[in-house]
N, C-alpha and C positions, 0 to 999 in steps of 0.2 A: 733563343731556343729554336731548334730546328723544327721543320714541318713534321718530321717523323716523331720527334719527342712530344710535340704539341698534340698530334693525333693519338699517340699512346696515352697521354695524360687525359685527354677527352674521353677515350674509351674506358679508362679506369674509373673516371668519375661517373660515367653513364652506368657501368657495371655495378658500382657501389650504390648508386641511387636506385637501380632496379632491384638489387638484393635487399636494400632497406625497405623499399616499397612492398616487396613480396612478403618480407617478414612482418611488417606492420599490418599489411592486409590480411595475412593469415591469422595473426593474433586478434585482430578486430573481428574477423569473420567467426572465429571460434568463440569469442566472448559474447558477441551479439547474437549468436545462434542459440544460446541457452535461453529457453522459454519455459514458462510454467503456467498451469491453470489449476486453481484451487477452488474448492467449495467448502463451506463451513456452516455450522449452526451452534447455537448456545444461548446463554442468558443475556438479557439486555435490560437496561434501566435508563430513565431520563430524569432530568431535573430542570425545572423551568420556573419562572416567576409568574405568580397568579395576579389577580386584580387586587389593588390596594383596598383594604377594608374601609378606609376613609381618607379624605384629602390629608396630605402631609404625613401619612402613615406608610411604613415600609410594606411592600407587597410580600405575601407569604411565598415560600418556596414549595412548589408542587413536585411530587415524585411519584413514580410508578410503584405499584404494589408487586406486580409480577410481569415479566416480559421475556420474549424470546426473539431471536434473530436468525436470518439466513444470509449468506454472503457468497459472492463470486469474485475471484481476483485473477487478473492476468499479469504476468511479469515478463519482461524482456531484458535479458542481461546486456549490460554495456561494459562490464569488467567481471572478473571472477567474484568480486565481493559486492558490486553494486548493480542493481536492476531498476529499471523504470517499472512503475506499478500503477494499475488502474483497477478500481473496484466498485462494485455495486452491492449495497446491503439494504435489507428491509427488516423492520422490527415491528412487533405488535405488542401492545402493553395493556394491562388491566389495572384498575384502580381509579375510582370515580368515573367509571365508564371505559369503553374501549378506545384506544388511541393508537396512532401509527407514526412511524418515522421512516423515511427512505433516504439513503445516503449515496452519493456518487462523488468520487474523488480520484485524483491522479497525483502521483508523487514518486518517491524513490524509496528503496529498501536497501539496507546495508546488512550483510551477513558477516558475523564476527569470526566464524570458524567453519571450515567445511570438513567435518569428520562425521561420525554417526549422529551426534547431537549438535544441532546448528542453531545457536541463538541469533536473533535478528531484531533490528529496530526499523521503523519506517515512519515517514511523515508525508503529508500531502495536503493539497488544497482542493476544496470541493463545495458542495451544497447539500443541505438537508431540508427535505420537505416534511412537514409535520401537520397533524390534524387529528380531530376526533377527541372525545372526552373533554378534559380540561385544556387541551392544546388548541389554540387558535390556528386555523389553517394558515401556514406561512412557508415561505422558501427563504432560507438564511444561508449566507456563506459560512463555511466552517474551515478550521484547521484540524487536520486529523493526525494524531500521533499514536504510536502503539509499538508493540513488540510481541515476540513469541519465541517458541522453541520448536523447531522441526526435528523429528526423529526419522532419519533416512532408513527406509526398508531396502532400497536399492538405488541405483543412479537415477531411476525414472520415477520412483514413488516414495512419498513420505506422508507422515501424519504429524499433527502437533497441536499445541495450545496457543491461542492468540488473544491478546487484549487490545482494545481500541478505545480511544477517547476522542470525541468529535465536539468541538466547541469553538466559539469565536466571540465576536461582539454582539451576537444575537442573544436571545433569552434562554435558549435551549442547549443543554449539554446531554449528549448520549454516550453511554458507556456500554461496551459489549465484551463478553468473555466467552470463548467457545473453542470447540474442537474443529480442526480442518484437515482435509485430505488433499494432497497435491499430486499432480503428474507432471513430469518434466521431459523435455525433448530438446534435441539440438546440441548435445554435448560434443565438443571437438569435432 
């Protein structure tokens, strides 16, 4: 191969690599620039094991009578369908005294479609702190799973319904169901 042909081939490879890098960089930049902040509130319930009534007897299951929760969620897009998600939620329960649960977790969300109605599912790992009433004060690791439906009002605002279940090897399971409002920025 002549020196001229070698230089031309090198320039073509460099141009192809630069074009590919710019295309991938642009796609990555627009996908990761998509961000959202959501707040929500709704109904909450817990289930936990109580003290055994006697040795060798199964412990009773304790549940809340009434409960409510508030939440805040931040999402950062890594593709058009997938986002990283971090959330904080707090709940207050009545039933055999007042009790509380505070949840923090991080994970991922998958959006199934991006039209006006957007169903999604999410999962994460985190911790729940609980106490008061029949709940012994404790901090437990949890796996959080859930899903919801966002109704897009515009490219930057939506509202929806979301359900979440937080449980793991600990004794407490927390379930929430509520409405949320979201604002988005960073599209394209």
